[in-house]
C-alpha positions, 0 to 999 in steps of 0.5 A: 567223939564224932560230935566234938570233931564236927563242932571243931571242924565247923568252928574252923570253917566259921570265918567264911560267914556263909552257912550256905557254903555247900562244898563245906557242908559236903566236906564236913559230912564226908569227914564225919562219915569217914570217922564212922566208917573208921570206928567200924573198920578198926573195931578189932584193933580199937583198944590197941590203937587207942592205947597206941595214940594216947599218950605219946609213947616215950620211945617215939621218934623225936623228929616225928613228934614235931612233924606229926603235930606240924601236919595236923596244924597245917591241915586243920588249924591253918588250911581250913580257916584260910579257906573260910576267910577266902570264901568270905572275902573272895581272895581266890578267883572262882574255881570250876565246880567240876574241879571242886567235885573231882578234888572232893572225890580224890579227897574222900578217896585219900581218906578211905585209903587211910581207913583201909591202912588202919584196918589192915595194920594193927601197928598203925600209929600216929607217930613213928616208933618200933613197937617192940612192946606189941611184937611189931612185925611187917604188914604186907596185906591190904594196901600194903601190897601196893605201896609201903606207906599207904596211910601217907598216900591218903594224907598227901591226897587229903592235904592237897585236895582239901583246898581245891574242894573248898574252892581256895587257892590260898589254902593250897599254900599250907596244904602244899606245906602239909604235903611236903611234911608227908614226903619228909615223914615217909622218907624218915620213917622208911629209913627207920623201918629199914634200919630197925624193923626185922623183915622190913628190908625183905619187904622193901625189896618186894614192894619197891614204892614208898608212895607212888607205884613205879615212881617213888 
């Protein structure tokens, strides 16, 4: 599995035609390390999470079938190749190495937040639905003590900082669009949970912020 993901990401960055692209290698290593940590962190809920992800449940929200796929395509199938072509043809001005390193730290921090959310929430799913078949209930531990959608916080940070980590201003266009998709998903999912998940309204009164504490 990890090998397949590594090959997939490597192929998407191949347009750069630079095997000495240090930041790309660091990004790949960090991504793979995150996958390894994820496999350990979610081990207690591994089978349930796998069943929840494949295939897409019939009662999944139709709007999220579109948005979740759109986010994946924008981040992995558009952002990374554009960054590769940018590296190859030098479309963007050179980005300061310190800014790239700061972006990398934030990117990995966002990835870590996604892992933490997955490990804390046995109902974590790649697509929005009320999991009545699994006794869906409100989760308020782990990062859910601070914001209502910590996984989306991580995805937002990942989308926005990956282009800068790879030194591409052009890749910020699909990265920014992907971040916008996350904002829309957050609003729609929160509305769904408020309307359909028992106990979520009380939780929302306690945890006011959807993504950014004290802001939204």
